[in-house]
N, C-alpha and C positions, 0 to 999 in steps of 0.2 A: 207364728214364732218359727224362727230358724231353727233347725236340728243341728247336731254336732256333724252329720253327715254333709248337709248343707254347707257348712263353713269349711269343711276339709274341700269339698268340691271348688268353692270359690278359691281358696288358696292355691289348688292346683291350677285352675284356670288363669290366675293371676301370674303364676310363675311361668307358665307356659308362654304368656304374652310377653313377659319379660324378656325371655330367651329368644322369642321370634325377633324382637325388635333388635336385640344385640345381634343376632345372626345376620338381619337384613343390613344393619350397619356396616358390620365387616365385609359383607359382600360387596356393598356399595363403594366402600374404601379400596377394596382389592381391585374393583373394576377401575376406578379411578387412577391407582397406582399403574395398572398394566396400561392404560391409555395415555398417560402422562410420563410415566418412568420415574424410578427415583432421583436419577439425576437432575430432572426438570425441577422437581419440588425442592431439592436442596438448592438448586441454582437459584431459583426464585427467592429463596428465604435469604441466602447468604450474599446474593449479587443484587442488592437493590440499588439500581443505577440512580435514583432519586437522590441518592447521598452523595453522589459522585460530583466532581467539578472540573476535572480536566479531562477533555474528549481525546480519545485516541483515533486516529487516521492512519490505517496500515497501508505502505506501498510496498507490494510484494510482486515478485515476477516480472514478465514483461510490462512496460509501460506502453499502452496502446493508444492509437488516437482517438477512439471512441469505444464507448459501450459494446461488447459483444464481437469485437474485431477478430477474436480468436475462436468463434464458434465454428465448429467444422462438422456438427451433426452427429458426432459421437456420443453425445451426452455428458461427456466427460472432459471439464476444461480445466487445463492448468491454472495457477494463481496468477492474476494480471490485474493491473491498475489502469484507469482511463481517467480523463479530465472530466468527463459527464458526470460520473459518479462522486468524484472528490470535489466538485464544485458545489454539487446538490448538499454534500455534507457539510461544506463550510456556510452554506446559508442556513442549513438547520441549525448549525451551532451558534451562529450569531442571533438567530430568533430565539435561544433559549437563555434566558437570564442567570439560570443556575451554573453554566458552564464558564469558566474564568480563564481557561487556557486552552491550548491544543498542543498534543503530542504526534508528531509525525513518526511513526516506527517504521523505519524504512529498511528492506532487504531485497534489492533489486539490482540488477546488472544493467538496467537501462533499457532503451526502446526508442520510441519516437521522441525526437527533439522537439517537435512542435507541441506534444502533449506534455512534456516536461517543463516546457516554458510556459503554459497555460497554467499549471497546477502550481508552478514556482510562484509566477505573478499573483495567483490568487491568494497564496499564501502570505506574501507580502502585504496585500491589502486588508488583511484580518487585522481587526483593531485589538483583539486579544493577544497576551504574549504567547509565543511559541517556540517550540524545541524541535529539532530534527534530532532524532534517536536512530543512528546508524548501527544495527545489531550484527549485521553479517556483511552485506555488500552495499555499497552506496556509490554505483558507478554511472559514467556518462549522464543520461538525461536523470537517472535517481538522483545522482550528486546535484544535478543543476536544481530539482527540486528542494533539495536539502538546504541549499543556499538561500532559499526564500524564507527561512526561519530566522527568528531572532539570534538563536544560537544554535551551534550543532554540537552535539555530544556522540562520541563514538567509541565502540570497542577497541582495546588495543590490539585485538584479533581482527578487525574488521578490514575490510577491502575498499579502499576510498580512491577516487578521482575519475581516471580513464577519461580526461577531458579531450574530446576529438569526435569526428565523424567518419563514419564509414558507409561506402556505397559498394562494397565488395560483392560479388556474385559468382557463382559456379558457371564456367564456360560448358555447355554442352556439344560443342561442335565436333569433338572426335569422336564421343560416342555415338552421335548421330551418324557420322560417317560409316562407323563399323556396323551400324543397325541399316543402313541404307536408306537414312533419311535425309531430306535436301530441304534447306531455309529458303522459302520463297519470298523475296522482299517486294511487298506492294505498298508504296507509301506516296501520300502527295507531297512530302517535303524530304529534303536530304537526311535530316537527322531524326526522321519522326520515330524511328525504330532502334535508334541507338541504345545501347545497353541491353538489347534482346540476347538472352543467353544462348540461343541457337545459331548465332552467326559470330563471326570474328570482330572483334573491336578494332577499328581503324585508329590511326594516330590522331585523327581531327575529332573523332568521337571521344577517346581518353582524354583530350585535351579540354573538352567541354566539362566532362566530369571533374576533372581536376580544377577547371576554374570556379565550379561550384563548392566543390569541398573547401576550398580557400575561404569562401565567402562564409559558408556556414561555420566553419572552424573559427574565423575571426570573431563571429557573433558570439559563438559559444563563451570563447574567453573573454570578451567584454561583459556579457552578463554576469559570468561567475566574478570577475574583478569588480563589477559595481555592487554586486550583492554582498561580497565579503569585504569590501572596502580596502581593496589591495591595488597596488599599481598593476596597470595593464601588462606591464612587461614582466612582472614576477609571475603572473598566471601565464603568460605566454610560454615562459621556459619550463613550466610544470606540464604545459599541455601537449605533450607527446604520445598521448593515447595510452599510455602506462596507469596503472593503479599502485597505491602504495599501502603499507599497513597503517593502522590509525595512529601509531606514534610518531611515524614520519609525516604522516599528514598533519599532525600537531604542530611538528617542528616547521613546517611549510605553510602554516595558518590556513590550512583547507578547512580545518576544524576549530572548535574553539576549548575543547576539554574531553579528556578519556574518562570513560565511565559507563554506565549502565542506567536502567530506569530510576535506580534510586538516586543518582546523581542528577537527574531530571527534576526529581520530586524536589531535591534540596534547591535547585534553581527557580523553580516555581514558588518555593516558600519564600524566599528572597524578594522576588519579584512582586507576589500578590501580598507580602508582610502577612503571613499566615503561618503557623506551627507546622511542621513538615506532617505531623499526624492528620491534620485537617486539608492536605493535598491528596485529594482521592480520585485515582485514575478510572475512569469509565471502562472497564475491562469488559 
């Protein structure tokens, strides 16, 4: 028969066991928070991407011809975009049945025209409705990318256009002369090293650059005109290399609407025949 002393001992042991379990649980939770961070837990709970239906592809910084083109070994890279990554994103989006539209969120001054053309053409070939939202800058090849979307929305404070090509570079000849450096040209063909910054550009070499610039410029104008459904003469008048505020871009039909991401939400709502609250961006 258990005595009162035995019952008291059992109560003490049980209480200690419960306290130990609670302490162990708190320690495990604290370790989990330290490893994951509060922000990660909150992000996981509040940002359930399975509920979203509009994919966002950012186009930021320099537009480069291929992934890793701006790696310099420093370990710190500025924002950039390239066709390899963007085209891979397009393929993933089209394979996801939950995604019903694409928002290209653009803030870039441009870069490689070839990279811009690849992304623009890829965007045109997507079967889903698409919006280019220019929040800051959509210039040069970044603007070319924007024209691949079904519609372009831009902030009234945005910087749009800069339709043109540049091959400008810094001439080092005078500095080399001051430092006692001499450029030795060794080539198998007359123009093989034309454009080398350490030699004086001749008139015939300049003519080659200007020939190519004209060809590239006309192609740029042609693609913008086709993508925007505008007369090529109209785009040619705007293609002086300058950019313009969003409001002026709207007047010149370089964009379709002034607004922000909520404006894009309303556009998707109309296209997809969904209430605006059911248009959810994959942030």
